[in-house]
PDB file of N, CA, C and O in Angstrom:
ATOM      1  N   MET A   1     110.326  35.646  87.094  1.00  0.00           N
ATOM      2  CA  MET A   1     109.856  36.965  86.718  1.00  0.00           C
ATOM      3  C   MET A   1     108.757  36.818  85.647  1.00  0.00           C
ATOM      4  O   MET A   1     108.924  36.095  84.664  1.00  0.00           O
ATOM      5  N   LYS A   2     107.673  37.496  85.856  1.00  0.00           N
ATOM      6  CA  LYS A   2     106.563  37.449  84.906  1.00  0.00           C
ATOM      7  C   LYS A   2     106.859  38.373  83.708  1.00  0.00           C
ATOM      8  O   LYS A   2     107.453  39.442  83.850  1.00  0.00           O
ATOM      9  N   THR A   3     106.427  37.920  82.547  1.00  0.00           N
ATOM     10  CA  THR A   3     106.550  38.799  81.375  1.00  0.00           C
ATOM     11  C   THR A   3     105.312  39.669  81.286  1.00  0.00           C
ATOM     12  O   THR A   3     104.225  39.255  81.688  1.00  0.00           O
ATOM     13  N   LYS A   4     105.471  40.844  80.773  1.00  0.00           N
ATOM     14  CA  LYS A   4     104.368  41.782  80.648  1.00  0.00           C
ATOM     15  C   LYS A   4     103.482  41.361  79.477  1.00  0.00           C
ATOM     16  O   LYS A   4     103.976  41.056  78.391  1.00  0.00           O
ATOM     17  N   MET A   5     102.172  41.347  79.707  1.00  0.00           N
ATOM     18  CA  MET A   5     101.239  40.937  78.654  1.00  0.00           C
ATOM     19  C   MET A   5     100.897  42.115  77.762  1.00  0.00           C
ATOM     20  O   MET A   5     101.047  43.272  78.155  1.00  0.00           O
ATOM     21  N   GLY A   6     100.440  41.814  76.568  1.00  0.00           N
ATOM     22  CA  GLY A   6     100.011  42.843  75.649  1.00  0.00           C
ATOM     23  C   GLY A   6     101.097  43.249  74.659  1.00  0.00           C
ATOM     24  O   GLY A   6     102.211  42.725  74.675  1.00  0.00           O
ATOM     25  N   ARG A   7     100.746  44.175  73.821  1.00  0.00           N
ATOM     26  CA  ARG A   7     101.681  44.630  72.801  1.00  0.00           C
ATOM     27  C   ARG A   7     102.755  45.484  73.431  1.00  0.00           C
ATOM     28  O   ARG A   7     102.463  46.284  74.320  1.00  0.00           O
ATOM     29  N   PRO A   8     104.015  45.329  72.983  1.00  0.00           N
ATOM     30  CA  PRO A   8     105.056  46.212  73.509  1.00  0.00           C
ATOM     31  C   PRO A   8     104.840  47.653  73.092  1.00  0.00           C
ATOM     32  O   PRO A   8     104.267  47.910  72.033  1.00  0.00           O
ATOM     33  N   LYS A   9     105.274  48.573  73.883  1.00  0.00           N
ATOM     34  CA  LYS A   9     105.132  49.998  73.556  1.00  0.00           C
ATOM     35  C   LYS A   9     105.912  50.328  72.282  1.00  0.00           C
ATOM     36  O   LYS A   9     106.987  49.782  72.033  1.00  0.00           O
ATOM     37  N   LEU A  10     105.344  51.235  71.485  1.00  0.00           N
ATOM     38  CA  LEU A  10     106.029  51.684  70.283  1.00  0.00           C
ATOM     39  C   LEU A  10     107.071  52.741  70.620  1.00  0.00           C
ATOM     40  O   LEU A  10     106.909  53.486  71.587  1.00  0.00           O
ATOM     41  N   PRO A  11     108.124  52.812  69.843  1.00  0.00           N
ATOM     42  CA  PRO A  11     109.102  53.887  70.056  1.00  0.00           C
ATOM     43  C   PRO A  11     108.430  55.255  69.862  1.00  0.00           C
ATOM     44  O   PRO A  11     107.483  55.371  69.084  1.00  0.00           O
ATOM     45  N   LYS A  12     108.907  56.273  70.553  1.00  0.00           N
ATOM     46  CA  LYS A  12     108.346  57.611  70.437  1.00  0.00           C
ATOM     47  C   LYS A  12     108.363  58.071  68.989  1.00  0.00           C
ATOM     48  O   LYS A  12     109.326  57.846  68.255  1.00  0.00           O
ATOM     49  N   GLY A  13     107.259  58.730  68.593  1.00  0.00           N
ATOM     50  CA  GLY A  13     107.144  59.271  67.246  1.00  0.00           C
ATOM     51  C   GLY A  13     106.653  58.289  66.200  1.00  0.00           C
ATOM     52  O   GLY A  13     106.629  58.628  65.017  1.00  0.00           O
ATOM     53  N   THR A  14     106.256  57.068  66.595  1.00  0.00           N
ATOM     54  CA  THR A  14     105.811  56.118  65.613  1.00  0.00           C
ATOM     55  C   THR A  14     104.329  55.763  65.740  1.00  0.00           C
ATOM     56  O   THR A  14     103.877  54.831  65.075  1.00  0.00           O
ATOM     57  N   ALA A  15     103.573  56.457  66.552  1.00  0.00           N
ATOM     58  CA  ALA A  15     102.149  56.189  66.718  1.00  0.00           C
ATOM     59  C   ALA A  15     101.427  56.446  65.396  1.00  0.00           C
ATOM     60  O   ALA A  15     101.822  57.322  64.627  1.00  0.00           O
ATOM     61  N   ASN A  16     100.374  55.685  65.139  1.00  0.00           N
ATOM     62  CA  ASN A  16      99.622  55.813  63.872  1.00  0.00           C
ATOM     63  C   ASN A  16      98.423  56.728  64.006  1.00  0.00           C
ATOM     64  O   ASN A  16      97.850  57.122  62.990  1.00  0.00           O
ATOM     65  N   SER A  17      98.022  57.080  65.208  1.00  0.00           N
ATOM     66  CA  SER A  17      96.801  57.867  65.354  1.00  0.00           C
ATOM     67  C   SER A  17      96.930  58.947  66.424  1.00  0.00           C
ATOM     68  O   SER A  17      97.833  58.922  67.261  1.00  0.00           O
ATOM     69  N   VAL A  18      95.997  59.898  66.370  1.00  0.00           N
ATOM     70  CA  VAL A  18      95.930  60.990  67.312  1.00  0.00           C
ATOM     71  C   VAL A  18      94.528  61.007  67.872  1.00  0.00           C
ATOM     72  O   VAL A  18      93.572  60.738  67.144  1.00  0.00           O
ATOM     73  N   VAL A  19      94.380  61.316  69.147  1.00  0.00           N
ATOM     74  CA  VAL A  19      93.064  61.344  69.778  1.00  0.00           C
ATOM     75  C   VAL A  19      92.576  62.784  69.842  1.00  0.00           C
ATOM     76  O   VAL A  19      93.292  63.675  70.299  1.00  0.00           O
ATOM     77  N   PHE A  20      91.324  63.005  69.370  1.00  0.00           N
ATOM     78  CA  PHE A  20      90.673  64.317  69.482  1.00  0.00           C
ATOM     79  C   PHE A  20      89.571  64.152  70.534  1.00  0.00           C
ATOM     80  O   PHE A  20      88.865  63.144  70.561  1.00  0.00           O
ATOM     81  N   SER A  21      89.444  65.143  71.382  1.00  0.00           N
ATOM     82  CA  SER A  21      88.376  65.126  72.379  1.00  0.00           C
ATOM     83  C   SER A  21      87.641  66.467  72.300  1.00  0.00           C
ATOM     84  O   SER A  21      88.259  67.531  72.304  1.00  0.00           O
ATOM     85  N   VAL A  22      86.314  66.391  72.229  1.00  0.00           N
ATOM     86  CA  VAL A  22      85.514  67.625  72.120  1.00  0.00           C
ATOM     87  C   VAL A  22      84.349  67.576  73.081  1.00  0.00           C
ATOM     88  O   VAL A  22      83.869  66.495  73.422  1.00  0.00           O
ATOM     89  N   LYS A  23      83.890  68.728  73.520  1.00  0.00           N
ATOM     90  CA  LYS A  23      82.676  68.863  74.302  1.00  0.00           C
ATOM     91  C   LYS A  23      81.596  69.382  73.373  1.00  0.00           C
ATOM     92  O   LYS A  23      81.837  70.258  72.543  1.00  0.00           O
ATOM     93  N   ILE A  24      80.396  68.824  73.526  1.00  0.00           N
ATOM     94  CA  ILE A  24      79.282  69.213  72.664  1.00  0.00           C
ATOM     95  C   ILE A  24      78.066  69.549  73.536  1.00  0.00           C
ATOM     96  O   ILE A  24      77.777  68.844  74.503  1.00  0.00           O
ATOM     97  N   ALA A  25      77.380  70.596  73.198  1.00  0.00           N
ATOM     98  CA  ALA A  25      76.159  70.997  73.929  1.00  0.00           C
ATOM     99  C   ALA A  25      75.115  69.874  73.815  1.00  0.00           C
ATOM    100  O   ALA A  25      75.098  69.124  72.839  1.00  0.00           O
ATOM    101  N   ALA A  26      74.270  69.778  74.807  1.00  0.00           N
ATOM    102  CA  ALA A  26      73.300  68.698  74.882  1.00  0.00           C
ATOM    103  C   ALA A  26      72.381  68.665  73.651  1.00  0.00           C
ATOM    104  O   ALA A  26      72.101  67.593  73.116  1.00  0.00           O
ATOM    105  N   ASN A  27      71.914  69.836  73.205  1.00  0.00           N
ATOM    106  CA  ASN A  27      71.011  69.833  72.036  1.00  0.00           C
ATOM    107  C   ASN A  27      71.758  69.425  70.763  1.00  0.00           C
ATOM    108  O   ASN A  27      71.172  68.767  69.903  1.00  0.00           O
ATOM    109  N   ALA A  28      73.015  69.791  70.621  1.00  0.00           N
ATOM    110  CA  ALA A  28      73.807  69.387  69.460  1.00  0.00           C
ATOM    111  C   ALA A  28      74.095  67.883  69.525  1.00  0.00           C
ATOM    112  O   ALA A  28      74.130  67.200  68.501  1.00  0.00           O
ATOM    113  N   ALA A  29      74.299  67.384  70.743  1.00  0.00           N
ATOM    114  CA  ALA A  29      74.585  65.952  70.915  1.00  0.00           C
ATOM    115  C   ALA A  29      73.395  65.125  70.453  1.00  0.00           C
ATOM    116  O   ALA A  29      73.576  64.070  69.845  1.00  0.00           O
ATOM    117  N   GLU A  30      72.185  65.587  70.730  1.00  0.00           N
ATOM    118  CA  GLU A  30      71.003  64.867  70.296  1.00  0.00           C
ATOM    119  C   GLU A  30      70.938  64.790  68.766  1.00  0.00           C
ATOM    120  O   GLU A  30      70.617  63.739  68.210  1.00  0.00           O
ATOM    121  N   GLN A  31      71.237  65.878  68.103  1.00  0.00           N
ATOM    122  CA  GLN A  31      71.247  65.907  66.629  1.00  0.00           C
ATOM    123  C   GLN A  31      72.326  64.980  66.068  1.00  0.00           C
ATOM    124  O   GLN A  31      72.098  64.261  65.096  1.00  0.00           O
ATOM    125  N   ILE A  32      73.489  65.007  66.688  1.00  0.00           N
ATOM    126  CA  ILE A  32      74.606  64.182  66.234  1.00  0.00           C
ATOM    127  C   ILE A  32      74.272  62.717  66.424  1.00  0.00           C
ATOM    128  O   ILE A  32      74.467  61.912  65.512  1.00  0.00           O
ATOM    129  N   GLU A  33      73.766  62.357  67.608  1.00  0.00           N
ATOM    130  CA  GLU A  33      73.387  60.971  67.881  1.00  0.00           C
ATOM    131  C   GLU A  33      72.360  60.469  66.869  1.00  0.00           C
ATOM    132  O   GLU A  33      72.435  59.329  66.409  1.00  0.00           O
ATOM    133  N   SER A  34      71.399  61.331  66.526  1.00  0.00           N
ATOM    134  CA  SER A  34      70.375  60.967  65.533  1.00  0.00           C
ATOM    135  C   SER A  34      71.032  60.697  64.174  1.00  0.00           C
ATOM    136  O   SER A  34      70.713  59.706  63.517  1.00  0.00           O
ATOM    137  N   ALA A  35      71.943  61.574  63.757  1.00  0.00           N
ATOM    138  CA  ALA A  35      72.630  61.382  62.484  1.00  0.00           C
ATOM    139  C   ALA A  35      73.482  60.106  62.485  1.00  0.00           C
ATOM    140  O   ALA A  35      73.564  59.413  61.471  1.00  0.00           O
ATOM    141  N   ILE A  36      74.103  59.806  63.602  1.00  0.00           N
ATOM    142  CA  ILE A  36      74.924  58.573  63.699  1.00  0.00           C
ATOM    143  C   ILE A  36      74.028  57.364  63.540  1.00  0.00           C
ATOM    144  O   ILE A  36      74.366  56.440  62.800  1.00  0.00           O
ATOM    145  N   LYS A  37      72.880  57.349  64.225  1.00  0.00           N
ATOM    146  CA  LYS A  37      71.956  56.214  64.125  1.00  0.00           C
ATOM    147  C   LYS A  37      71.452  56.041  62.699  1.00  0.00           C
ATOM    148  O   LYS A  37      71.363  54.917  62.205  1.00  0.00           O
ATOM    149  N   LYS A  38      71.122  57.148  62.032  1.00  0.00           N
ATOM    150  CA  LYS A  38      70.630  57.078  60.647  1.00  0.00           C
ATOM    151  C   LYS A  38      71.692  56.535  59.705  1.00  0.00           C
ATOM    152  O   LYS A  38      71.376  55.846  58.735  1.00  0.00           O
ATOM    153  N   SER A  39      72.960  56.847  59.993  1.00  0.00           N
ATOM    154  CA  SER A  39      74.056  56.423  59.094  1.00  0.00           C
ATOM    155  C   SER A  39      74.346  54.942  59.191  1.00  0.00           C
ATOM    156  O   SER A  39      74.825  54.342  58.229  1.00  0.00           O
ATOM    157  N   GLY A  40      74.065  54.339  60.341  1.00  0.00           N
ATOM    158  CA  GLY A  40      74.375  52.933  60.540  1.00  0.00           C
ATOM    159  C   GLY A  40      75.840  52.697  60.911  1.00  0.00           C
ATOM    160  O   GLY A  40      76.260  51.550  61.059  1.00  0.00           O
ATOM    161  N   LEU A  41      76.612  53.758  61.061  1.00  0.00           N
ATOM    162  CA  LEU A  41      78.027  53.633  61.418  1.00  0.00           C
ATOM    163  C   LEU A  41      78.189  53.652  62.934  1.00  0.00           C
ATOM    164  O   LEU A  41      77.283  54.052  63.666  1.00  0.00           O
ATOM    165  N   LYS A  42      79.334  53.223  63.379  1.00  0.00           N
ATOM    166  CA  LYS A  42      79.670  53.393  64.797  1.00  0.00           C
ATOM    167  C   LYS A  42      80.119  54.819  65.028  1.00  0.00           C
ATOM    168  O   LYS A  42      80.562  55.502  64.105  1.00  0.00           O
ATOM    169  N   LYS A  43      80.001  55.262  66.269  1.00  0.00           N
ATOM    170  CA  LYS A  43      80.293  56.665  66.584  1.00  0.00           C
ATOM    171  C   LYS A  43      81.694  57.110  66.156  1.00  0.00           C
ATOM    172  O   LYS A  43      81.817  58.165  65.534  1.00  0.00           O
ATOM    173  N   PRO A  44      82.765  56.349  66.463  1.00  0.00           N
ATOM    174  CA  PRO A  44      84.113  56.804  66.037  1.00  0.00           C
ATOM    175  C   PRO A  44      84.246  56.892  64.534  1.00  0.00           C
ATOM    176  O   PRO A  44      84.851  57.833  64.019  1.00  0.00           O
ATOM    177  N   GLU A  45      83.688  55.923  63.817  1.00  0.00           N
ATOM    178  CA  GLU A  45      83.791  55.947  62.365  1.00  0.00           C
ATOM    179  C   GLU A  45      83.049  57.140  61.777  1.00  0.00           C
ATOM    180  O   GLU A  45      83.541  57.816  60.873  1.00  0.00           O
ATOM    181  N   TRP A  46      81.823  57.390  62.323  1.00  0.00           N
ATOM    182  CA  TRP A  46      81.020  58.534  61.866  1.00  0.00           C
ATOM    183  C   TRP A  46      81.799  59.841  62.118  1.00  0.00           C
ATOM    184  O   TRP A  46      81.864  60.705  61.243  1.00  0.00           O
ATOM    185  N   ALA A  47      82.383  59.975  63.309  1.00  0.00           N
ATOM    186  CA  ALA A  47      83.101  61.183  63.660  1.00  0.00           C
ATOM    187  C   ALA A  47      84.338  61.394  62.766  1.00  0.00           C
ATOM    188  O   ALA A  47      84.613  62.512  62.329  1.00  0.00           O
ATOM    189  N   ARG A  48      85.067  60.316  62.505  1.00  0.00           N
ATOM    190  CA  ARG A  48      86.227  60.438  61.593  1.00  0.00           C
ATOM    191  C   ARG A  48      85.779  60.923  60.222  1.00  0.00           C
ATOM    192  O   ARG A  48      86.378  61.832  59.647  1.00  0.00           O
ATOM    193  N   ASN A  49      84.716  60.305  59.704  1.00  0.00           N
ATOM    194  CA  ASN A  49      84.220  60.684  58.379  1.00  0.00           C
ATOM    195  C   ASN A  49      83.777  62.153  58.350  1.00  0.00           C
ATOM    196  O   ASN A  49      84.079  62.885  57.407  1.00  0.00           O
ATOM    197  N   ALA A  50      83.058  62.568  59.398  1.00  0.00           N
ATOM    198  CA  ALA A  50      82.566  63.950  59.466  1.00  0.00           C
ATOM    199  C   ALA A  50      83.735  64.939  59.532  1.00  0.00           C
ATOM    200  O   ALA A  50      83.715  65.969  58.858  1.00  0.00           O
ATOM    201  N   LEU A  51      84.755  64.628  60.344  1.00  0.00           N
ATOM    202  CA  LEU A  51      85.905  65.530  60.469  1.00  0.00           C
ATOM    203  C   LEU A  51      86.686  65.613  59.168  1.00  0.00           C
ATOM    204  O   LEU A  51      87.098  66.697  58.754  1.00  0.00           O
ATOM    205  N   ILE A  52      86.890  64.473  58.524  1.00  0.00           N
ATOM    206  CA  ILE A  52      87.624  64.483  57.258  1.00  0.00           C
ATOM    207  C   ILE A  52      86.850  65.248  56.189  1.00  0.00           C
ATOM    208  O   ILE A  52      87.430  66.019  55.424  1.00  0.00           O
ATOM    209  N   HIS A  53      85.530  65.027  56.142  1.00  0.00           N
ATOM    210  CA  HIS A  53      84.700  65.741  55.168  1.00  0.00           C
ATOM    211  C   HIS A  53      84.765  67.244  55.417  1.00  0.00           C
ATOM    212  O   HIS A  53      84.932  68.011  54.469  1.00  0.00           O
ATOM    213  N   ALA A  54      84.639  67.683  56.666  1.00  0.00           N
ATOM    214  CA  ALA A  54      84.691  69.093  57.004  1.00  0.00           C
ATOM    215  C   ALA A  54      86.074  69.702  56.654  1.00  0.00           C
ATOM    216  O   ALA A  54      86.159  70.830  56.168  1.00  0.00           O
ATOM    217  N   ALA A  55      87.130  68.942  56.908  1.00  0.00           N
ATOM    218  CA  ALA A  55      88.476  69.437  56.604  1.00  0.00           C
ATOM    219  C   ALA A  55      88.699  69.584  55.111  1.00  0.00           C
ATOM    220  O   ALA A  55      89.353  70.530  54.673  1.00  0.00           O
ATOM    221  N   SER A  56      88.160  68.655  54.317  1.00  0.00           N
ATOM    222  CA  SER A  56      88.384  68.712  52.868  1.00  0.00           C
ATOM    223  C   SER A  56      87.500  69.796  52.214  1.00  0.00           C
ATOM    224  O   SER A  56      87.806  70.262  51.116  1.00  0.00           O
ATOM    225  N   ALA A  57      86.418  70.189  52.881  1.00  0.00           N
ATOM    226  CA  ALA A  57      85.500  71.171  52.338  1.00  0.00           C
ATOM    227  C   ALA A  57      86.039  72.613  52.544  1.00  0.00           C
ATOM    228  O   ALA A  57      85.591  73.540  51.869  1.00  0.00           O
ATOM    229  N   SER A  58      86.967  72.789  53.446  1.00  0.00           N
ATOM    230  CA  SER A  58      87.459  74.144  53.707  1.00  0.00           C
ATOM    231  C   SER A  58      88.752  74.438  52.987  1.00  0.00           C
ATOM    232  O   SER A  58      89.290  75.539  53.108  1.00  0.00           O
TER     233      SER A  58
END
């Protein structure tokens, strides 16, 4: 019997992260992509920072 490769599944309720998915209009996406390139960050890191900043500002 072959053993399953990779990390074993975590027990329910112990995940460390949540996935957010959003749709963005084409013109807004161009602005966002430009801001990401200027920042020098990778897209996920930039998005996390932007979301956290927006949440703390409200």
